[in-house]
Structures are given as C-alpha cells and as structure tokens.
N, C-alpha and C positions, 0 to 999 in steps of 0.2 A: 168785530169779525176778522179784521186784518190780522190782529195779534194771534187769534186762534189758528188762522191759516199758516202763519209763520211758525207757530209751535208745532203744528202737524207736519210741516215740511221738515223741520229739524228732527222730529222723532222718526220720520220715515228715513231720513238720511242716516241717522244713527242705527236704525234697524238694518239698513243695507250694509253698513260697515260691519255690524255684528254677524250678519249672514256671510259676508265675504271672509270673515275671520275663520269660519268653519271649513273653508276649502282646504283639503290636504295638499301637501307637497309644495307649498309656496316657498319654504325655506327649511333649513335643517331643524328637526324637531328638538325641542328643549324638554328636559325632564319634568315630570309631574312633581309638584311640591309647593311649599309655602314661600311666602315673601312678606317683608315688612318695609316700611319706609316713611318718609316725611315730605311735607310740602310747605312752601312759603308762598303765600298768595296776596295779590293786590286785588281787593274786592271792589266791585262797582255796583252800587245800589241805584237802580233806575228811579229817577224822578221823585225825590223827596220834596214835594212842593216846588218843583222847578230846579232843584239842586241835585247833584249826584255826589254823595260822599264816597271816599275811597280809603277805607281802613285796611289794615293788613291782618292776616291770620296765619296761624301756624297749625298744621294738621298732621295726623298720623294715618297710615294706611296699613291694613293687614289683609292678606289675600291668600288664595290657594289656586295655583295653576292646575287645571284639570287636563291639560295637554298643551300643545304649542300655540293654540289659538283661542282658548277659552278659560276664563278664571272667574271665581267669585271673590268679591272685594268689599271690605267695610272701611269707611273713612270717618274720622272724628276730628274735631279741632276746636280751637278757641281763638278769640281775637288777640292780636299781638300789639297793635297800636290803633288809636282812634283817629278820626278825621273830623274837622270842623267845617261846617257849611253855614252860610248866612241865608236865612229864609225870612223875608219881610222885615229885614233889619235886625233880626235876632240871631245870634250865633248859637248853633246847635252842635254839640259834641256827639258824634255817632260812633258806636263800637259794636263789633260782632261779639256776642257772648259765647255762642257755641254752635256747632253744626254736627250732624250725624247722618250717615247714609249707608245704604246697602246697594251693591251694584253687580251686574253681570258685565264682565270685561271681555271684549273681543279684540284680539291682536292680529295684525297682519305683518308678519316678519318680511321685510324687504331684503334683508341680508342677515348674516350672523350677528352683525353689530347694530343694525338700525331697524326699528319697528315703528309702525303707526298703530294707534289703538283708539278705541272708543269705549265708553262706559255708559250704561243705561241702568237707571235704578230709581230709588225713591229716597228723599232726604228731608230732614227737618232742620230748621235753623232758628236761632234766637238772636235778636239785636236789641241794643238799648240806645236811647238818646237822652241828653240832658241839656237844659238851657235855663238860665236864671235861677239855679237852685232847685229846679224841678226835674225829676227823672221819670222816664217811661220806658217800657220794653214791649216788644211784640215778637211773636213767633209765627213761623210759616212752614208748611210742609207741602211738597209737590214732587212731580216727576223731576229727576235730575239727570243731566247727561254731560259728557266730556268728550273731547277729542284731543289727542296728544301725539307727540313724536318722542321716541326714546332712543338714546345712544347707549349701547351695552358694552361693557369691558370687563376685564379680569380673565383669569385662566379658563373659567367655564362660563364666561359672560354673566357672572352672578351679580355684578353691579350695573345699575342703570341710572342715567341722568335724563330727565325729561322736561319738556315744556308742554303745558297743556292749557286749553281754554275750557272753562266749565260754566255750565248753567247750574249753579248750586241749588237754588230754589227759584221760583218765579220772581222776576225782577231783580235778581241778585246773580251777578256773573263774577268770574274770577279769572285772572291770568296768573298761572302758577309755574314755579320751578319745583321739580320733585327729584328725590333720590329713592331708589328701590334696591333692596338686597334680597336675592333669592337664596333659600336654604333647602 
C-alpha cells in the first residue's frame, strides 16, 4: 500500500507541474514547432533479488511544441552498456534492451535561458539478464514520468542541455543528461 501511495503522490506532483506549465505569461513565448534530441542515462533497477544493477542507455527524443508550455514527445532507446550484480553468489549481467514511450511535456520557463519541465506518459521497456550461460529477458509497461531542468542557448535559444530524473517504467529509474535542438 505504501508504494501505491508514493506512486499516487508522484503522479499528483507531475499533474500539478503540467497544470502550472499551462499558465500564460511566465516567460517570453517560444515558437510552435518541432524538436529532436538525445539522452545518455544511468539506469537504476530496483531490487533484483537484493541487488540494484546500473546499466547505461542511449535514447532519442522527438517532439512538437504546441506553445511555450506544452508539447507532445516520443522517446525511444536502447542499452549502451550492461552492469553485473551478484545474487546468491552468482554473477548476473544485466542490460537494457529497449524502451519506448509517449508523453505530454509541460514546461515552466523561468527565464529565456532556463526552464524546468515535467513529462507524463506511458512507456514500455525490455531488459535481459544472463548468468552461467543462460539468458532471460522481461518486458514491462507502465505510467512513466520525468522532471528536469534545461539550459537553452543559441541565437533563438534553439539548443538546450538538460539534466533529468525519470521513472522509466515501474521499478526502473534513470538519471540522464540530454541535448535538444528546436527547429
């Protein structure tokens, strides 16, 4: 029950951020248009029989700004490196195979150069593990959410670097650095 309450609190907080992002006049309006970018993430998988592997992943993002505060975004990615953990004396190699998600992105511009944002959507992910010559994989899909901060630069603030914390799927979190280009 405690985990459900924590999840509900997180979803409520993200909903509040998305609602705040809809407030007009908080910063200079940006043009409506598309963007793409990439992420490099350190994944944390909760409690794999008492261990927490930390593989890395590389992701792509593609989105459309519907105004200065709201966007639609898709993200996809794959594992970049694996991580080994020891469970009951057996070394297990753990790797992210893929992830894919669709999101509503709310942005709160604090200045022309600095934004905070949140994403709320649905994602699916697939991971694999291998030990002693035996491999297995599993997939999971669930509500997914992010919070981040982005520094924008360029003549029209078309470039952005960000740091974000993500709940990719249930029991799988990520700390990421991201680059985004608006066109």
